[in-house]
Steps between C-alpha positions, in 0.01 A plus 500: 500500500714771659326833551836672448703261283874538522774324307872454557807545285875501565764733359694311232838564663406210728628186328451243780280238338381338818427837663300618198292185499463525878349849478208353306435240769504766771268723297248223446501405867428861597212541255653704218337473161789489254872458454680667209869472413703713257772353279828680439839332467481217754249214519262404223187589692275272297689216667458662843131554432461129429664420833280752680191352334584161645546644850183711514129445445319833495733786402473652157848476348637751255808614314550859586650528251649302214663725241367461147853482357643192672252243369304460180123529510486125447724432800297739715177330398640154573620613842168666582295198392723265699496715814125542478462121489751435781335761724141388424417830332667733749762646264516859370743589221652840570691654208692821454757679288767474773799732444748565223793398719354161590370433149823586324753418772367152582291383206707669227181628338457859377252698712301652215134610493404343836132596474462327166686199637263475797194528275624231261609264778175531694293447185701193402496346847127558532437328168714198589337459841162514331585207275562712191795510264754765588453818293848519350655845476863430399521159330182572307580246229502210745209271580359635826472245779286464809570336833454125523299550819140553594421873483588694817334823402398572857858584606490868600765719340615811685726777371752709686468854367615851595451723194153620407492304177616176661231536769245548223635182341433315825145632495454395139645150504594378848308366796698699753751779557813463715627850579828540691635827639183657367388764752188417698347840425533422127303174512182690412672627186614145425145370539381756247772389257383140546147609415626676188676182395189294567298732280760460228445124515133545419393388846489812715359303793786250522652487848877494551636404842759728662777340708760765595829375641567701818845500667423418862702532820363432848688565824414589857730802466348747248847635415620150412197446278556834325864411439391174334249681279768755411731218396235367263429834335859620478617165360253499214550868418880496500613152393233361265542732204276788388168316466351580841652848517339592169165355600490686832622823342206487259275469803633814665777373729797663328622695803474200728696287253774761484515504880536121516772495234686777682479316831650187340781669306786418464428181693178312564385581853149347498375850578177684432531850647204660680419720201429181302276336761211525256659215303489274805137589566393442140702191412535287815329365810719529808496560873390316809252218437205735550656773283588255224144361498359849475731585210429178313128557551536828315587303187168317520325833550679644195356228276737203526329163489793327668823670603802272511717531811851523351762360737865604523755238394680266739267534797514223757199272535417677827509840328280373217246359743501817709446721195223289350332443837472877547222503239309213659215723623436604140469136394255386767179655364326279249187545295 
């Protein structure tokens, strides 16, 4: 078992099927522990996960994340049970509320009461995977069904969460928490929210795993690595709607957000000005190989069980291998 487990993920702008599957093979060869993929408006990642499962033997495989709006709880449970079987028990079902734009603009579903939707979906999926009849919440007059499969209750369910109440929900009902663009210094606060949620469940001692997704850029030139990290942060803060801006503003980064927006107005410049460097330090791992390892190690020290190295889209195979190989020394120690 890795002393410092690390996982891998890829930014969803990358839509090269073979490259996405290939990242998993590289990660397994290098000794990484997990491979998570987010779904947006390209591939159905449950299909990609099945392909990855057939090409790997040891990696944990997860959806990071599937939105709770694009599939019914029954469809999610069927996918999770199937992927768990295909992967010999290596699958993790990562769920999240996604965004209003993706929910409404692609799935044509109103983005209403996302916290309640996540609670209902998780509860229903958990029941189905455990061999129970689905607890109906909408078609309550129907005869509730269960899956025509052997129970797969051991499938871990993780939640992506940014608001305090959604993190508490992860602590109450989920097996893990998948924070993204959640400042490293705030992980301690997140851990406390998880404990509050666990107490609300009636099992204050329940343990919830923490797998933060960390935008990662490695280069021999520190300035090049910083520019890559700046691209990540500026992209998500200026082109992906208000979700991440609001979350970071609540956590005390209002001035830095304003600086980033100003530096990318009227046109996106992939810029994070020096006065907003704190965002790069708190949200990413970047630098030379040694610097990037040191920064990623800080996530373990802050309480993360397994940070996920989040790769930029459209990297060449050589760039992917170079980035992932930079963390090799952290993967060598075993207990």
